[in-house]
C-alpha positions as CSV (number, residue, x, y, z in Angstrom):
1,M,-131.6,63.7,144.2
2,A,-128.4,61.8,145.5
3,K,-127.9,58.6,143.6
4,K,-128.2,55.2,146.5
5,I,-125.1,53.4,146.6
6,S,-126.0,49.5,147.2
7,R,-124.9,47.1,149.6
8,R,-122.5,45.9,147.2
9,S,-120.9,48.6,146.1
10,F,-120.4,50.2,149.6
11,L,-118.6,47.2,150.7
12,K,-116.6,47.4,147.4
13,Q,-115.4,51.0,147.9
14,S,-115.0,50.4,151.4
15,L,-112.6,47.5,150.6
16,A,-110.9,49.5,147.8
17,F,-110.4,52.3,150.7
18,L,-108.9,50.1,153.3
19,L,-106.7,48.1,150.8
20,S,-105.5,52.0,149.9
21,L,-104.4,52.4,153.5
22,F,-103.0,49.3,154.0
23,G,-100.6,49.8,151.1
24,L,-100.0,53.7,151.8
25,A,-98.5,52.1,155.3
26,G,-96.9,49.2,153.7
27,G,-95.3,51.6,151.5
28,G,-94.3,54.0,154.1
29,Y,-92.8,51.3,156.3
30,S,-90.8,50.2,153.2
31,Y,-89.6,53.8,153.0
32,A,-88.6,54.4,156.3
33,R,-87.1,50.8,156.8
34,F,-85.4,50.3,153.3
35,I,-84.9,53.3,151.8
36,E,-84.4,56.6,153.9
37,P,-82.0,54.8,156.2
38,K,-79.6,54.9,153.3
39,R,-80.2,58.0,151.8
40,L,-77.5,61.0,152.3
41,Q,-77.9,64.7,152.1
42,I,-74.7,67.2,152.0
43,I,-75.7,70.1,154.0
44,E,-73.2,73.0,153.1
45,L,-73.2,76.4,155.2
46,D,-70.9,79.6,155.4
47,I,-69.8,80.4,159.3
48,S,-68.7,84.2,158.8
49,H,-67.0,85.8,161.7
50,E,-64.8,89.1,162.6
51,L,-62.9,86.5,164.8
52,I,-61.9,84.2,161.9
53,P,-58.1,85.2,160.5
54,R,-57.7,85.5,157.2
55,A,-55.2,82.5,156.6
56,F,-58.5,80.3,157.8
57,H,-60.8,82.3,155.0
58,N,-62.5,79.5,153.1
59,K,-61.1,76.5,155.1
60,R,-63.3,73.8,154.7
61,I,-65.0,71.8,158.2
62,V,-66.6,68.3,157.3
63,Q,-68.8,66.8,159.9
64,F,-70.3,63.7,160.4
65,S,-71.9,62.0,163.2
66,D,-73.7,58.9,165.5
67,T,-72.7,56.0,162.6
68,H,-74.0,53.4,165.5
69,L,-72.0,50.5,163.9
70,G,-73.0,47.2,164.5
71,F,-77.3,48.2,164.7
72,Q,-77.8,48.6,161.2
73,Y,-75.4,51.0,159.6
74,T,-72.7,48.6,158.1
75,L,-68.8,48.9,157.2
76,Q,-69.9,49.1,153.6
77,Q,-72.1,51.9,154.5
78,L,-68.9,53.5,156.5
79,E,-66.7,52.4,153.4
80,E,-69.1,54.4,150.8
81,H,-69.7,57.7,153.5
82,I,-65.8,57.9,154.1
83,Q,-65.6,58.2,150.3
84,T,-67.9,61.1,150.4
85,I,-66.1,62.9,152.9
86,H,-62.8,62.8,150.8
87,S,-64.5,63.9,148.0
88,L,-65.7,67.2,150.2
89,D,-62.2,68.1,150.2
90,P,-61.8,68.6,154.0
91,D,-59.5,70.9,155.7
92,F,-60.7,69.4,158.7
93,I,-62.9,66.7,159.9
94,F,-64.9,66.4,163.4
95,F,-66.9,63.3,164.5
96,T,-69.4,64.4,167.1
97,G,-69.6,60.8,168.8
98,D,-71.5,57.7,168.9
99,L,-69.2,55.3,166.7
100,L,-70.2,52.3,167.5
101,D,-74.0,51.4,168.7
102,R,-73.1,48.7,171.6
103,P,-69.7,48.6,172.1
104,D,-70.1,45.9,174.6
105,D,-71.9,43.8,171.8
106,Y,-69.7,44.6,168.7
107,Q,-67.0,41.9,167.3
108,S,-63.3,42.8,168.4
109,S,-62.2,41.5,164.9
110,K,-64.5,44.3,163.2
111,T,-62.9,47.3,165.0
112,K,-59.4,46.5,163.1
113,E,-62.0,47.2,159.9
114,V,-63.3,49.9,161.4
115,I,-59.9,51.5,162.1
116,S,-58.6,50.3,158.7
117,I,-61.6,52.4,156.9
118,L,-61.1,55.9,159.4
119,R,-57.7,55.7,158.4
120,K,-58.5,57.0,154.9
121,L,-59.7,60.0,155.6
122,K,-57.6,62.6,154.9
123,A,-57.8,66.6,156.4
124,P,-54.2,68.8,155.8
125,L,-55.7,70.5,159.4
126,G,-56.5,67.5,161.4
127,K,-59.2,65.0,162.6
128,F,-61.1,65.2,165.6
129,A,-63.8,63.8,167.9
130,V,-65.8,64.1,170.8
131,Y,-67.3,61.1,173.0
132,G,-71.0,60.8,172.2
133,N,-73.5,58.6,175.1
134,H,-73.3,55.1,173.6
135,D,-69.3,55.5,173.4
136,H,-69.4,55.4,176.7
137,G,-72.3,52.9,177.2
138,G,-71.2,49.3,177.6
139,Y,-68.1,50.1,178.8
140,G,-67.1,51.5,175.9
141,T,-64.7,54.5,177.1
142,D,-61.5,52.9,176.4
143,L,-62.4,51.1,173.7
144,Y,-63.6,54.3,171.3
145,K,-60.3,56.1,172.5
146,S,-58.2,53.4,171.2
147,I,-60.3,53.3,167.8
148,M,-60.1,56.9,167.3
149,E,-56.5,57.4,167.9
150,K,-55.5,54.3,166.5
151,S,-57.7,56.1,163.2
152,G,-55.7,59.1,163.3
153,F,-58.2,61.4,165.2
154,T,-57.4,63.7,168.4
155,L,-60.0,62.6,170.2
156,L,-60.8,65.9,172.7
157,R,-62.4,65.7,176.1
158,N,-62.9,68.3,178.4
159,N,-60.1,70.1,176.8
160,S,-59.1,72.1,173.9
161,V,-56.6,72.7,171.0
162,E,-54.7,75.7,169.5
163,L,-55.3,75.0,165.3
164,R,-52.5,77.2,163.8
165,H,-52.1,77.9,160.3
166,L,-49.7,80.3,158.3
167,N,-49.2,81.9,162.0
168,E,-52.7,82.5,162.9
169,T,-54.9,80.6,165.2
170,I,-58.4,79.8,166.3
171,Y,-59.3,77.3,169.1
172,L,-61.5,73.9,169.0
173,L,-62.7,72.5,171.9
174,G,-64.0,69.4,173.0
175,I,-66.6,68.6,176.2
176,D,-67.5,65.3,177.3
177,D,-70.8,63.6,176.9
178,A,-73.5,65.1,178.8
179,S,-75.5,61.7,179.7
180,L,-72.7,59.2,180.5
181,G,-69.8,61.5,180.5
182,Q,-68.8,64.2,183.0
183,P,-69.0,67.1,180.8
184,S,-67.2,70.8,182.5
185,F,-66.8,74.1,180.7
186,S,-64.4,75.2,183.1
187,Q,-61.8,72.4,182.2
188,T,-62.8,73.4,178.5
189,T,-62.2,76.3,178.6
190,K,-59.3,76.7,180.8
191,K,-56.4,76.7,178.2
192,V,-58.4,79.2,175.7
193,K,-57.0,83.0,175.2
194,K,-58.7,85.9,174.8
195,D,-60.1,87.3,171.1
196,Q,-59.8,84.0,169.6
197,Y,-62.4,82.0,167.6
198,L,-63.8,79.3,169.1
199,I,-65.7,76.2,168.0
200,L,-66.7,73.6,170.4
201,L,-67.4,69.9,169.8
202,S,-70.3,68.5,172.0
203,H,-72.5,65.4,171.3
204,A,-75.2,66.8,173.0
205,P,-77.1,70.0,171.3
206,D,-78.9,71.2,174.4
207,L,-75.5,72.3,176.3
208,A,-75.6,74.9,174.1
209,D,-77.1,77.9,176.5
210,E,-74.0,77.0,178.8
211,A,-71.5,77.3,175.4
212,A,-73.1,80.7,174.8
213,D,-72.3,81.5,178.6
214,A,-68.8,80.1,178.2
215,G,-68.0,82.5,175.3
216,I,-68.1,79.6,172.3
217,H,-68.8,81.1,168.7
218,L,-69.7,78.0,167.1
219,Q,-71.0,74.6,168.5
220,L,-71.2,71.6,166.0
221,S,-73.5,68.7,168.0
222,G,-75.3,65.2,166.8
223,H,-76.8,63.0,169.1
224,S,-80.7,63.9,168.2
225,H,-80.8,61.8,164.5
226,G,-83.3,64.9,163.8
227,G,-86.0,62.8,165.8
228,Q,-85.2,59.8,163.2
229,I,-89.1,59.8,162.6
230,Q,-91.1,62.9,162.2
231,L,-94.4,63.9,161.0
232,P,-95.7,66.4,158.5
233,W,-96.3,69.7,160.6
234,Y,-95.3,67.9,163.7
235,G,-91.7,67.3,163.8
236,A,-90.0,64.7,165.4
237,L,-92.0,62.2,167.8
238,Y,-89.1,61.9,169.9
239,T,-85.4,62.8,170.2
240,P,-83.2,62.0,173.9
241,P,-82.3,63.6,176.7
242,Y,-80.1,66.7,176.0
243,A,-81.4,66.9,172.4
244,E,-84.9,67.9,173.6
245,I,-84.5,71.4,173.1
246,Y,-82.5,71.6,169.7
247,K,-83.5,69.0,167.5
248,E,-81.9,69.6,164.2
249,G,-79.9,72.0,162.2
250,L,-79.0,76.1,162.7
251,Y,-79.9,77.9,165.0
252,K,-78.9,81.2,166.6
253,I,-78.4,81.7,170.5
254,K,-78.3,85.0,172.3
255,G,-75.0,85.6,174.6
256,N,-72.3,87.5,174.7
257,P,-70.8,86.8,172.2
258,P,-73.7,85.3,170.3
259,L,-73.3,81.3,169.8
260,T,-74.3,79.6,166.3
261,L,-75.2,75.9,167.1
262,Y,-75.7,72.9,164.3
263,V,-77.1,69.9,164.7
264,N,-76.4,67.1,162.6
265,R,-78.8,64.5,162.0
266,G,-76.4,61.8,162.1
267,L,-75.3,58.8,159.6
268,G,-76.9,55.8,161.4
269,T,-80.0,54.8,163.6
270,T,-80.4,53.5,166.9
271,R,-83.2,51.7,168.8
272,L,-85.4,51.3,165.8
273,P,-84.2,50.9,162.1
274,F,-86.4,53.6,160.7
275,R,-85.7,57.0,159.5
276,F,-89.0,59.1,158.2
277,L,-88.1,63.1,156.9
278,S,-85.2,62.9,159.0
279,I,-82.1,61.9,156.3
280,P,-79.1,60.7,157.1
281,E,-76.5,64.1,156.5
282,I,-73.0,65.2,156.0
283,T,-72.5,68.8,156.8
284,V,-69.6,71.0,155.3
285,F,-68.9,74.6,157.0
286,T,-66.8,76.9,154.9
287,L,-65.4,79.5,157.5
288,K,-65.6,82.9,156.5
289,S,-63.5,85.5,157.4
290,I,-64.6,89.2,157.6
291,R,-61.5,91.3,158.7
């Protein structure tokens, strides 16, 4: 026979259960608000292709993205992450957009500090960047351009550069942001030569299908933040426009040639100061020639 529970015991057990739920909720809030946004994951991937020249074999690309300075992400965090990037011994450094969260509201006195910190990044084969939607927002287009160029970055906007090393080349392309810019694949690929390895920087990952049609081999993106907040077995609760198909991590997209897409979760936060199951990341790609 089942043992009867007194009203007093039932109330005590119910109260204990409710307090446990509140404790878990409080702990989850604290983790998502104060702990995970300050964590960092280094993702390392090899990228192999027959068009990668021998001169670029084992060359390292470090990608960082979506700092959103001025919302919750601080100059101190940027300084720490720049030191981490430096320790990864990059040959190339790529920034895939959204430097400031609100350019129109960012203190002009701090932009000199941003430039000073970004200048510390060293990459023997170059530092490159593209626009994100927040870089255009709040009349930030010219401000972002000024900051990145003064920081030693080459800013790509619907154009390409030939990257030469030991008399061999690959092409790096950068397309304008899909949300607030004017992206044009025809302009971006205009000066690209045939039978060359093509890397595209696009803040918006969901341009990948068009990139595959344009003959791109590798696309590096940000923008999604991995959703910032994910639920187990469900994934991201929300990702912004142009990050609704490809949300985070590595994808292989059919095309002629096939496209490899990587979506970086970024370093900062926006709109809400939370991250849950979407740890900030810096990504390292090692190019592998298979000629």
